[in-house]
N, CA and C atoms as a LAMMPS dump frame, in Angstrom:
ITEM: TIMESTEP
0
ITEM: NUMBER OF ATOMS
594
ITEM: BOX BOUNDS ff ff ff
-5.0000000000000000e+02 5.0000000000000000e+02
-5.0000000000000000e+02 5.0000000000000000e+02
-5.0000000000000000e+02 5.0000000000000000e+02
ITEM: ATOMS id mol type element x y z
1 1 1 N 390.931 22.252 -156.241
2 1 2 C 390.609 21.264 -155.216
3 1 3 C 391.478 21.22 -154.054
4 2 1 N 391.032 21.106 -152.875
5 2 2 C 391.877 21.239 -151.694
6 2 3 C 392.758 19.959 -151.535
7 3 1 N 393.982 20.236 -150.96
8 3 2 C 394.857 19.077 -150.629
9 3 3 C 394.204 18.221 -149.63
10 4 1 N 394.292 16.859 -149.895
11 4 2 C 393.691 15.761 -148.987
12 4 3 C 394.779 15.232 -148.053
13 5 1 N 394.571 15.485 -146.777
14 5 2 C 395.57 15.01 -145.793
15 5 3 C 394.939 13.924 -144.921
16 6 1 N 395.612 12.743 -144.874
17 6 2 C 395.063 11.701 -144.027
18 6 3 C 395.614 11.863 -142.66
19 7 1 N 394.714 11.72 -141.623
20 7 2 C 395.13 11.827 -140.096
21 7 3 C 395.045 10.375 -139.608
22 8 1 N 396.212 9.892 -139.203
23 8 2 C 396.313 8.472 -138.794
24 8 3 C 396.774 8.674 -137.304
25 9 1 N 395.87 8.52 -136.24
26 9 2 C 396.184 8.759 -134.928
27 9 3 C 396.576 7.416 -134.251
28 10 1 N 397.324 7.595 -133.22
29 10 2 C 397.756 6.326 -132.442
30 10 3 C 398.746 6.791 -131.357
31 11 1 N 398.829 5.755 -130.452
32 11 2 C 399.895 5.82 -129.381
33 11 3 C 401.329 5.757 -129.91
34 12 1 N 401.418 4.858 -130.959
35 12 2 C 402.704 4.554 -131.539
36 12 3 C 403.678 4.229 -130.553
37 13 1 N 403.404 3.181 -129.814
38 13 2 C 404.109 2.743 -128.562
39 13 3 C 404.711 1.319 -128.714
40 14 1 N 405.681 1.111 -129.616
41 14 2 C 406.308 2.08 -130.445
42 14 3 C 405.701 2.079 -131.883
43 15 1 N 406.075 3.047 -132.744
44 15 2 C 405.778 2.976 -134.08
45 15 3 C 406.502 1.695 -134.741
46 16 1 N 405.836 1.022 -135.699
47 16 2 C 406.473 -0.151 -136.239
48 16 3 C 406.229 -0.127 -137.757
49 17 1 N 406.773 -1.148 -138.383
50 17 2 C 406.783 -1.157 -139.88
51 17 3 C 405.4 -1.234 -140.477
52 18 1 N 404.445 -1.759 -139.79
53 18 2 C 403.068 -1.853 -140.157
54 18 3 C 402.413 -0.419 -140.353
55 19 1 N 402.713 0.404 -139.322
56 19 2 C 402.221 1.69 -139.376
57 19 3 C 402.734 2.467 -140.508
58 20 1 N 404.072 2.386 -140.685
59 20 2 C 404.774 3.049 -141.792
60 20 3 C 404.356 2.583 -143.144
61 21 1 N 404.312 1.27 -143.258
62 21 2 C 403.829 0.673 -144.529
63 21 3 C 402.45 1.098 -144.992
64 22 1 N 401.541 1.17 -143.985
65 22 2 C 400.161 1.529 -144.263
66 22 3 C 400.073 2.954 -144.74
67 23 1 N 400.772 3.827 -144.007
68 23 2 C 400.783 5.303 -144.329
69 23 3 C 401.34 5.488 -145.746
70 24 1 N 402.421 4.822 -146.027
71 24 2 C 403.111 4.93 -147.426
72 24 3 C 402.167 4.336 -148.447
73 25 1 N 401.472 3.238 -148.193
74 25 2 C 400.575 2.685 -149.265
75 25 3 C 399.321 3.555 -149.495
76 26 1 N 398.831 4.168 -148.548
77 26 2 C 397.629 5.117 -148.757
78 26 3 C 398.084 6.346 -149.517
79 27 1 N 399.271 6.763 -149.361
80 27 2 C 399.779 7.951 -150.165
81 27 3 C 399.991 7.522 -151.541
82 28 1 N 400.691 6.383 -151.688
83 28 2 C 401.094 5.85 -153.039
84 28 3 C 399.785 5.451 -153.899
85 29 1 N 398.774 5.084 -153.184
86 29 2 C 397.536 4.746 -153.847
87 29 3 C 396.781 5.976 -154.411
88 30 1 N 397.096 7.145 -153.808
89 30 2 C 396.338 8.28 -154.231
90 30 3 C 394.978 8.536 -153.357
91 31 1 N 394.762 7.763 -152.378
92 31 2 C 393.61 7.839 -151.454
93 31 3 C 393.738 9.223 -150.695
94 32 1 N 394.949 9.471 -150.346
95 32 2 C 395.359 10.816 -149.805
96 32 3 C 396.582 11.427 -150.452
97 33 1 N 396.673 12.794 -150.359
98 33 2 C 397.906 13.321 -150.954
99 33 3 C 399.051 13.28 -150.087
100 34 1 N 398.805 13.316 -148.782
101 34 2 C 399.894 13.069 -147.833
102 34 3 C 399.261 12.58 -146.522
103 35 1 N 400.13 12.13 -145.613
104 35 2 C 399.594 11.482 -144.394
105 35 3 C 400.354 12.154 -143.233
106 36 1 N 399.532 12.527 -142.206
107 36 2 C 400.124 13.037 -140.969
108 36 3 C 399.876 11.862 -139.923
109 37 1 N 400.97 11.406 -139.336
110 37 2 C 400.759 10.424 -138.15
111 37 3 C 400.626 11.307 -136.835
112 38 1 N 399.419 11.188 -136.299
113 38 2 C 399.11 11.98 -135.134
114 38 3 C 399.492 11.263 -133.848
115 39 1 N 400.574 11.556 -133.269
116 39 2 C 400.998 10.824 -132.014
117 39 3 C 400.149 11.386 -130.85
118 40 1 N 399.388 10.462 -130.23
119 40 2 C 398.45 10.76 -129.161
120 40 3 C 399.133 10.615 -127.787
121 41 1 N 399.06 11.754 -127.021
122 41 2 C 399.58 11.75 -125.649
123 41 3 C 398.733 10.989 -124.744
124 42 1 N 397.414 10.754 -125.036
125 42 2 C 396.545 10.038 -124.208
126 42 3 C 395.165 9.567 -124.906
127 43 1 N 395.177 8.258 -125.216
128 43 2 C 394.002 7.73 -125.943
129 43 3 C 392.883 7.584 -124.869
130 44 1 N 391.687 8.084 -125.204
131 44 2 C 390.608 8.03 -124.229
132 44 3 C 390.257 6.672 -123.765
133 45 1 N 390.482 5.623 -124.635
134 45 2 C 390.239 4.316 -124.311
135 45 3 C 391.332 3.622 -123.495
136 46 1 N 392.414 4.31 -123.267
137 46 2 C 393.521 3.843 -122.536
138 46 3 C 394.062 4.816 -121.496
139 47 1 N 393.091 5.372 -120.76
140 47 2 C 393.323 6.452 -119.834
141 47 3 C 394.38 5.928 -118.756
142 48 1 N 394.358 4.707 -118.303
143 48 2 C 395.219 4.208 -117.224
144 48 3 C 396.499 3.53 -117.832
145 49 1 N 396.686 3.541 -119.073
146 49 2 C 397.791 2.925 -119.697
147 49 3 C 399.008 3.794 -119.42
148 50 1 N 400.185 3.064 -119.055
149 50 2 C 401.44 3.774 -118.895
150 50 3 C 402.107 3.747 -120.26
151 51 1 N 402.278 4.949 -120.864
152 51 2 C 402.963 5.04 -122.163
153 51 3 C 404.427 5.498 -121.996
154 52 1 N 405.182 5.088 -123.02
155 52 2 C 406.53 5.722 -122.975
156 52 3 C 406.346 7.269 -123.123
157 53 1 N 407.359 7.98 -122.628
158 53 2 C 407.345 9.401 -122.616
159 53 3 C 406.855 9.968 -123.903
160 54 1 N 406.024 11.049 -123.96
161 54 2 C 405.504 11.585 -125.246
162 54 3 C 406.611 11.988 -126.148
163 55 1 N 407.683 12.647 -125.702
164 55 2 C 408.718 13.108 -126.505
165 55 3 C 409.54 12.009 -127.188
166 56 1 N 409.67 10.87 -126.465
167 56 2 C 410.419 9.73 -126.976
168 56 3 C 409.491 9.095 -128.209
169 57 1 N 408.21 8.892 -127.879
170 57 2 C 407.328 8.315 -128.862
171 57 3 C 407.32 9.136 -130.206
172 58 1 N 407.266 10.457 -129.948
173 58 2 C 407.255 11.428 -131.059
174 58 3 C 408.602 11.32 -131.824
175 59 1 N 409.695 11.167 -131.082
176 59 2 C 410.966 11.073 -131.762
177 59 3 C 411.104 9.855 -132.59
178 60 1 N 410.765 8.737 -132.002
179 60 2 C 410.677 7.472 -132.63
180 60 3 C 409.856 7.48 -134.008
181 61 1 N 408.692 8.126 -133.931
182 61 2 C 407.931 8.214 -135.138
183 61 3 C 408.543 9.04 -136.039
184 62 1 N 409.133 10.164 -135.665
185 62 2 C 409.762 11.042 -136.791
186 62 3 C 410.944 10.334 -137.514
187 63 1 N 411.741 9.582 -136.721
188 63 2 C 412.93 8.967 -137.406
189 63 3 C 412.43 7.792 -138.263
190 64 1 N 411.188 7.233 -137.861
191 64 2 C 410.618 6.138 -138.693
192 64 3 C 410.248 6.545 -140.073
193 65 1 N 409.794 7.752 -140.138
194 65 2 C 409.283 8.316 -141.497
195 65 3 C 410.105 9.399 -142.112
196 66 1 N 411.313 9.656 -141.632
197 66 2 C 412.084 10.764 -142.169
198 66 3 C 412.362 10.684 -143.643
199 67 1 N 412.41 9.301 -144.227
200 67 2 C 412.79 9.172 -145.587
201 67 3 C 411.597 8.705 -146.384
202 68 1 N 410.37 8.791 -145.846
203 68 2 C 409.113 8.334 -146.517
204 68 3 C 408.491 9.498 -147.099
205 69 1 N 408.459 9.536 -148.46
206 69 2 C 407.785 10.743 -149.167
207 69 3 C 406.237 10.815 -148.76
208 70 1 N 405.818 12.059 -148.467
209 70 2 C 404.427 12.251 -148.225
210 70 3 C 403.839 11.844 -146.881
211 71 1 N 404.807 11.419 -146
212 71 2 C 404.44 11.04 -144.613
213 71 3 C 405.193 11.808 -143.628
214 72 1 N 404.504 12.462 -142.677
215 72 2 C 405.157 13.165 -141.637
216 72 3 C 404.473 12.921 -140.335
217 73 1 N 405.092 13.385 -139.261
218 73 2 C 404.545 13.243 -137.921
219 73 3 C 404.012 14.568 -137.413
220 74 1 N 402.825 14.553 -136.678
221 74 2 C 402.245 15.755 -136.169
222 74 3 C 402.105 15.534 -134.653
223 75 1 N 402.33 16.658 -133.937
224 75 2 C 402.314 16.669 -132.499
225 75 3 C 401.214 17.58 -131.947
226 76 1 N 400.194 17.879 -132.92
227 76 2 C 399.141 18.832 -132.431
228 76 3 C 398.42 18.421 -131.241
229 77 1 N 398.189 17.05 -130.974
230 77 2 C 397.35 16.785 -129.836
231 77 3 C 398.161 17.028 -128.534
232 78 1 N 399.422 17.289 -128.611
233 78 2 C 400.133 17.569 -127.375
234 78 3 C 399.746 18.881 -126.722
235 79 1 N 399.115 19.729 -127.506
236 79 2 C 398.77 21.032 -127.032
237 79 3 C 397.243 21.156 -126.877
238 80 1 N 396.546 20.036 -127.015
239 80 2 C 395.021 20.007 -126.855
240 80 3 C 394.785 19.286 -125.461
241 81 1 N 393.588 19.615 -124.963
242 81 2 C 393.213 18.952 -123.585
243 81 3 C 393.213 17.326 -123.731
244 82 1 N 393.572 16.74 -122.641
245 82 2 C 393.566 15.313 -122.558
246 82 3 C 392.531 14.734 -121.778
247 83 1 N 391.98 13.553 -122.082
248 83 2 C 392.405 12.626 -123.102
249 83 3 C 392.167 13.282 -124.574
250 84 1 N 392.877 12.729 -125.522
251 84 2 C 392.816 13.232 -126.835
252 84 3 C 391.684 12.651 -127.624
253 85 1 N 390.645 13.485 -127.911
254 85 2 C 389.463 13.154 -128.629
255 85 3 C 389.687 13.535 -130.103
256 86 1 N 389.556 12.564 -131.047
257 86 2 C 389.812 12.878 -132.473
258 86 3 C 388.914 13.993 -133.088
259 87 1 N 387.718 14.112 -132.539
260 87 2 C 386.773 15.171 -132.995
261 87 3 C 387.438 16.628 -132.739
262 88 1 N 388.1 16.797 -131.556
263 88 2 C 388.692 17.975 -131.214
264 88 3 C 389.939 18.146 -132.071
265 89 1 N 390.629 17.103 -132.33
266 89 2 C 391.857 17.262 -133.111
267 89 3 C 391.525 17.654 -134.584
268 90 1 N 390.563 16.991 -135.148
269 90 2 C 390.16 17.299 -136.518
270 90 3 C 389.61 18.742 -136.571
271 91 1 N 388.822 19.136 -135.57
272 91 2 C 388.231 20.462 -135.566
273 91 3 C 389.29 21.533 -135.607
274 92 1 N 390.297 21.257 -134.684
275 92 2 C 391.399 22.298 -134.631
276 92 3 C 392.197 22.238 -135.906
277 93 1 N 392.517 21.218 -136.436
278 93 2 C 393.196 21.159 -137.757
279 93 3 C 392.489 21.78 -138.853
280 94 1 N 391.132 21.562 -138.977
281 94 2 C 390.401 22.16 -140.061
282 94 3 C 390.428 23.668 -139.892
283 95 1 N 390.365 24.163 -138.693
284 95 2 C 390.37 25.59 -138.54
285 95 3 C 391.696 26.2 -138.837
286 96 1 N 392.735 25.456 -138.508
287 96 2 C 394.064 25.987 -138.761
288 96 3 C 394.635 25.836 -140.177
289 97 1 N 394.036 24.93 -140.88
290 97 2 C 394.466 24.654 -142.293
291 97 3 C 393.268 24.513 -143.257
292 98 1 N 392.695 25.632 -143.499
293 98 2 C 391.472 25.684 -144.376
294 98 3 C 391.814 25.297 -145.879
295 99 1 N 393.013 25.269 -146.155
296 99 2 C 393.436 24.754 -147.532
297 99 3 C 393.424 23.24 -147.709
298 100 1 N 393.276 22.619 -146.588
299 100 2 C 393.429 21.101 -146.614
300 100 3 C 392.034 20.433 -146.291
301 101 1 N 391.88 19.317 -146.819
302 101 2 C 390.677 18.452 -146.592
303 101 3 C 391.07 17.242 -145.751
304 102 1 N 390.723 17.193 -144.577
305 102 2 C 391.341 16.121 -143.622
306 102 3 C 390.368 14.853 -143.764
307 103 1 N 391.054 13.765 -143.82
308 103 2 C 390.428 12.392 -143.897
309 103 3 C 390.936 11.576 -142.661
310 104 1 N 390.091 11.036 -141.908
311 104 2 C 390.448 10.164 -140.771
312 104 3 C 390.84 8.789 -141.253
313 105 1 N 391.878 8.278 -140.907
314 105 2 C 392.329 6.872 -141.12
315 105 3 C 392.356 6.084 -139.87
316 106 1 N 391.487 4.988 -139.835
317 106 2 C 391.51 4.166 -138.722
318 106 3 C 391.37 2.659 -139.06
319 107 1 N 391.788 1.803 -138.147
320 107 2 C 391.814 0.352 -138.35
321 107 3 C 390.45 -0.187 -138.143
322 108 1 N 390.335 -1.448 -138.675
323 108 2 C 389.059 -2.138 -138.553
324 108 3 C 388.72 -2.378 -137.023
325 109 1 N 389.744 -2.433 -136.194
326 109 2 C 389.488 -2.641 -134.732
327 109 3 C 388.873 -1.344 -134.097
328 110 1 N 389.337 -0.209 -134.615
329 110 2 C 388.74 1.046 -134.062
330 110 3 C 387.397 1.254 -134.688
331 111 1 N 387.188 0.891 -135.927
332 111 2 C 385.875 1.001 -136.571
333 111 3 C 384.89 0.235 -135.767
334 112 1 N 385.203 -0.899 -135.316
335 112 2 C 384.254 -1.795 -134.543
336 112 3 C 383.603 -0.974 -133.324
337 113 1 N 384.437 -0.173 -132.732
338 113 2 C 383.897 0.507 -131.565
339 113 3 C 383.791 1.996 -131.95
340 114 1 N 383.718 2.403 -133.122
341 114 2 C 383.68 3.811 -133.454
342 114 3 C 382.468 4.474 -132.87
343 115 1 N 381.291 3.74 -132.748
344 115 2 C 380.157 4.323 -132.121
345 115 3 C 380.344 4.851 -130.674
346 116 1 N 381.463 4.369 -130.064
347 116 2 C 381.682 4.794 -128.713
348 116 3 C 382.581 6.052 -128.652
349 117 1 N 383.163 6.415 -129.85
350 117 2 C 383.98 7.638 -129.862
351 117 3 C 383.168 8.882 -129.464
352 118 1 N 383.96 9.847 -129.013
353 118 2 C 383.323 11.263 -128.691
354 118 3 C 382.856 11.819 -129.966
355 119 1 N 381.611 12.193 -130.006
356 119 2 C 381.074 12.874 -131.167
357 119 3 C 381.321 12.172 -132.495
358 120 1 N 381.09 10.823 -132.373
359 120 2 C 381.291 9.909 -133.691
360 120 3 C 380.396 10.374 -134.844
361 121 1 N 379.063 10.771 -134.515
362 121 2 C 378.321 11.033 -135.616
363 121 3 C 378.712 12.391 -136.301
364 122 1 N 379.261 13.32 -135.434
365 122 2 C 379.735 14.568 -136.008
366 122 3 C 381.049 14.348 -136.821
367 123 1 N 381.805 13.363 -136.457
368 123 2 C 383.031 13.074 -137.254
369 123 3 C 382.533 12.579 -138.637
370 124 1 N 381.585 11.577 -138.619
371 124 2 C 381.053 11.038 -139.879
372 124 3 C 380.439 12.025 -140.789
373 125 1 N 379.8 13.033 -140.187
374 125 2 C 379.131 14.052 -140.974
375 125 3 C 380.064 15.101 -141.596
376 126 1 N 381.262 15.263 -140.944
377 126 2 C 382.151 16.321 -141.371
378 126 3 C 383.394 15.901 -142.121
379 127 1 N 383.831 14.525 -141.959
380 127 2 C 385.081 14.22 -142.477
381 127 3 C 384.942 12.752 -143.144
382 128 1 N 385.631 12.667 -144.227
383 128 2 C 385.722 11.278 -144.82
384 128 3 C 386.493 10.348 -143.943
385 129 1 N 386.234 9.061 -144.019
386 129 2 C 386.933 8.083 -143.096
387 129 3 C 387.459 6.973 -144.119
388 130 1 N 388.723 6.549 -143.892
389 130 2 C 389.24 5.411 -144.535
390 130 3 C 389.591 4.292 -143.518
391 131 1 N 389.004 3.173 -143.647
392 131 2 C 389.271 2.017 -142.774
393 131 3 C 390.256 1.077 -143.421
394 132 1 N 391.286 0.736 -142.675
395 132 2 C 392.196 -0.303 -143.193
396 132 3 C 391.848 -1.626 -142.389
397 133 1 N 392.081 -2.8 -143.041
398 133 2 C 391.752 -4.109 -142.439
399 133 3 C 392.775 -4.367 -141.344
400 134 1 N 392.222 -5.141 -140.302
401 134 2 C 393.088 -5.728 -139.285
402 134 3 C 392.678 -7.071 -139.064
403 135 1 N 393.711 -7.963 -138.753
404 135 2 C 393.375 -9.382 -138.577
405 135 3 C 392.332 -9.633 -137.45
406 136 1 N 391.275 -10.402 -137.813
407 136 2 C 390.316 -10.699 -136.795
408 136 3 C 389.122 -9.796 -136.574
409 137 1 N 389.127 -8.733 -137.471
410 137 2 C 388.045 -7.786 -137.442
411 137 3 C 387.347 -7.725 -138.67
412 138 1 N 385.998 -7.882 -138.7
413 138 2 C 385.205 -7.743 -139.947
414 138 3 C 384.681 -6.288 -140.029
415 139 1 N 384.799 -5.699 -141.213
416 139 2 C 384.394 -4.342 -141.332
417 139 3 C 382.826 -4.319 -141.65
418 140 1 N 382.307 -5.16 -142.536
419 140 2 C 380.9 -5.118 -142.879
420 140 3 C 380.559 -3.997 -143.73
421 141 1 N 379.284 -3.68 -143.823
422 141 2 C 378.798 -2.595 -144.629
423 141 3 C 379.132 -1.253 -143.979
424 142 1 N 379.482 -0.309 -144.755
425 142 2 C 379.922 0.974 -144.238
426 142 3 C 379.035 2.109 -144.765
427 143 1 N 378.88 3.196 -144.039
428 143 2 C 377.94 4.329 -144.379
429 143 3 C 378.565 5.286 -145.382
430 144 1 N 377.857 6.154 -145.982
431 144 2 C 378.339 7.059 -146.951
432 144 3 C 379.542 7.85 -146.356
433 145 1 N 380.555 8.082 -147.14
434 145 2 C 381.656 8.813 -146.652
435 145 3 C 382.783 7.975 -146.098
436 146 1 N 382.484 6.693 -146.029
437 146 2 C 383.56 5.745 -145.452
438 146 3 C 384.019 4.828 -146.581
439 147 1 N 385.378 4.769 -146.669
440 147 2 C 385.928 3.853 -147.707
441 147 3 C 386.761 2.861 -147.018
442 148 1 N 386.762 1.643 -147.557
443 148 2 C 387.599 0.531 -147.067
444 148 3 C 388.832 0.436 -147.971
445 149 1 N 390.009 0.573 -147.382
446 149 2 C 391.243 0.561 -148.167
447 149 3 C 391.601 -0.796 -148.586
448 150 1 N 392.024 -1.008 -149.726
449 150 2 C 392.483 -2.343 -150.278
450 150 3 C 394.021 -2.531 -149.968
451 151 1 N 394.283 -2.561 -148.693
452 151 2 C 395.623 -2.703 -148.2
453 151 3 C 395.829 -4.034 -147.471
454 152 1 N 396.992 -4.649 -147.587
455 152 2 C 397.206 -5.952 -146.907
456 152 3 C 396.912 -5.945 -145.431
457 153 1 N 396.558 -7.087 -144.788
458 153 2 C 396.411 -7.074 -143.319
459 153 3 C 397.858 -6.921 -142.77
460 154 1 N 397.796 -6.174 -141.626
461 154 2 C 399.067 -5.784 -140.887
462 154 3 C 399.248 -6.648 -139.651
463 155 1 N 399.992 -7.718 -139.716
464 155 2 C 400.106 -8.662 -138.521
465 155 3 C 400.989 -8.056 -137.456
466 156 1 N 401.659 -6.924 -137.604
467 156 2 C 402.638 -6.404 -136.759
468 156 3 C 401.826 -5.766 -135.526
469 157 1 N 402.335 -5.993 -134.261
470 157 2 C 401.607 -5.406 -133.194
471 157 3 C 402.576 -4.782 -132.143
472 158 1 N 402.266 -3.597 -131.766
473 158 2 C 403.127 -2.855 -130.792
474 158 3 C 403.22 -3.593 -129.503
475 159 1 N 402.016 -4.203 -129.103
476 159 2 C 401.932 -4.871 -127.868
477 159 3 C 402.899 -6.022 -127.874
478 160 1 N 402.968 -6.764 -128.975
479 160 2 C 403.828 -8.03 -129.182
480 160 3 C 405.281 -7.551 -129.277
481 161 1 N 405.532 -6.409 -129.859
482 161 2 C 406.935 -5.928 -129.985
483 161 3 C 407.488 -5.618 -128.562
484 162 1 N 406.625 -4.817 -127.775
485 162 2 C 407.067 -4.516 -126.416
486 162 3 C 407.259 -5.748 -125.587
487 163 1 N 406.438 -6.783 -125.675
488 163 2 C 406.576 -7.963 -124.944
489 163 3 C 407.901 -8.658 -125.274
490 164 1 N 408.174 -8.744 -126.551
491 164 2 C 409.433 -9.385 -126.974
492 164 3 C 410.653 -8.678 -126.514
493 165 1 N 410.625 -7.355 -126.645
494 165 2 C 411.836 -6.617 -126.18
495 165 3 C 412.089 -6.894 -124.752
496 166 1 N 411.014 -6.92 -123.872
497 166 2 C 411.152 -7.125 -122.462
498 166 3 C 411.518 -8.556 -122.031
499 167 1 N 411.089 -9.559 -122.915
500 167 2 C 411.217 -10.881 -122.445
501 167 3 C 412.13 -11.793 -123.297
502 168 1 N 412.368 -11.45 -124.49
503 168 2 C 413.021 -12.333 -125.446
504 168 3 C 414.399 -11.843 -125.859
505 169 1 N 415.429 -12.365 -125.253
506 169 2 C 416.825 -12.017 -125.54
507 169 3 C 417.155 -12.082 -127.022
508 170 1 N 416.495 -13.045 -127.81
509 170 2 C 416.802 -13.321 -129.195
510 170 3 C 416.175 -12.285 -130.109
511 171 1 N 415.315 -11.438 -129.587
512 171 2 C 414.533 -10.421 -130.436
513 171 3 C 415.522 -9.379 -131.077
514 172 1 N 415.524 -9.212 -132.377
515 172 2 C 416.328 -8.257 -133.042
516 172 3 C 415.734 -7.211 -133.81
517 173 1 N 414.586 -6.763 -133.399
518 173 2 C 413.902 -5.696 -133.962
519 173 3 C 412.979 -6.09 -135.061
520 174 1 N 412.55 -7.351 -135.324
521 174 2 C 411.668 -7.666 -136.316
522 174 3 C 410.327 -6.894 -136.26
523 175 1 N 409.91 -6.278 -137.336
524 175 2 C 408.684 -5.456 -137.356
525 175 3 C 408.886 -4.092 -137.092
526 176 1 N 410.13 -3.616 -136.798
527 176 2 C 410.462 -2.281 -136.534
528 176 3 C 411.366 -1.698 -137.673
529 177 1 N 411.132 -0.367 -138.018
530 177 2 C 412.096 0.279 -138.949
531 177 3 C 413.362 0.245 -138.282
532 178 1 N 414.506 0.051 -139.093
533 178 2 C 415.82 -0.098 -138.577
534 178 3 C 416.276 0.954 -137.636
535 179 1 N 416.069 2.262 -137.992
536 179 2 C 416.548 3.348 -137.137
537 179 3 C 415.715 3.415 -135.787
538 180 1 N 414.512 2.907 -135.757
539 180 2 C 413.671 2.954 -134.544
540 180 3 C 414.278 1.828 -133.61
541 181 1 N 414.607 0.687 -134.173
542 181 2 C 415.148 -0.53 -133.382
543 181 3 C 416.553 -0.035 -132.88
544 182 1 N 417.366 0.644 -133.59
545 182 2 C 418.603 1.116 -133.178
546 182 3 C 418.471 2.077 -131.989
547 183 1 N 417.451 2.963 -132.072
548 183 2 C 417.257 3.971 -131.03
549 183 3 C 416.665 3.25 -129.704
550 184 1 N 415.878 2.188 -129.889
551 184 2 C 415.279 1.546 -128.815
552 184 3 C 416.469 0.782 -128.034
553 185 1 N 417.377 0.138 -128.847
554 185 2 C 418.464 -0.592 -128.26
555 185 3 C 419.361 0.396 -127.554
556 186 1 N 419.722 1.492 -128.111
557 186 2 C 420.61 2.485 -127.482
558 186 3 C 420.163 3.002 -126.16
559 187 1 N 418.842 3.257 -126.207
560 187 2 C 418.231 3.914 -124.967
561 187 3 C 417.703 2.883 -123.971
562 188 1 N 417.763 1.557 -124.403
563 188 2 C 417.239 0.453 -123.644
564 188 3 C 415.751 0.662 -123.18
565 189 1 N 414.99 0.957 -124.173
566 189 2 C 413.539 1.285 -123.986
567 189 3 C 412.807 -0.035 -123.925
568 190 1 N 411.565 0.035 -123.33
569 190 2 C 410.761 -1.117 -123.116
570 190 3 C 411.413 -2.375 -122.574
571 191 1 N 412.34 -2.168 -121.635
572 191 2 C 413.017 -3.287 -121.013
573 191 3 C 412.295 -3.794 -119.742
574 192 1 N 411.497 -2.923 -119.147
575 192 2 C 410.908 -3.246 -117.877
576 192 3 C 409.579 -4.009 -118.186
577 193 1 N 409.168 -4.907 -117.276
578 193 2 C 407.955 -5.714 -117.408
579 193 3 C 406.7 -4.754 -117.473
580 194 1 N 406.721 -3.667 -116.709
581 194 2 C 405.551 -2.806 -116.692
582 194 3 C 405.423 -2.114 -118.052
583 195 1 N 406.5 -1.766 -118.758
584 195 2 C 406.395 -1.217 -120.162
585 195 3 C 405.799 -2.309 -121.06
586 196 1 N 406.183 -3.556 -120.934
587 196 2 C 405.732 -4.627 -121.792
588 196 3 C 404.318 -4.897 -121.607
589 197 1 N 403.66 -4.599 -120.472
590 197 2 C 402.334 -5.056 -120.186
591 197 3 C 401.358 -3.913 -120.712
592 198 1 N 401.732 -2.727 -121.075
593 198 2 C 400.719 -1.695 -121.406
594 198 3 C 400.73 -1.409 -122.921
């Protein structure tokens, strides 16, 4: 049987404890053998969004999971055309790693608009999908090949973390892995209002 690798894509702007906890939970549950966090240089739904530099987001993601068994960070989308379409990413990975069976991992918020994704039907036909719950989003009935993960709701939000870093002097990294918060503090990342708004 081929090795099952979960592909969990996102801007990770910044990566937070919810991202890490979910990836760890899916590996520990046996739903996937390992998990690759796919840092996206440009989400097609956020073409005008100003993201923290690609290399910095990638670095933060790597230090967040460096001690998490079965979870690693992948930068494959950095060498693919932008914006980053998951169909293209999965196709490239499947061609390069024929020994692996790739499974797409997405949140209920992304599932709600999955029909708008580039070649959504082709993704459904070719790859299993795992949906994890998000507060405020109903998943409903799912088609064949789609599984709903029994994971806790993740109330942590990158948007809220960025806002607090930029505007709340009392914020001490709640919701962030400790090494990520230390790096953000040292580099004084997300301090500007423009960073907090995107």
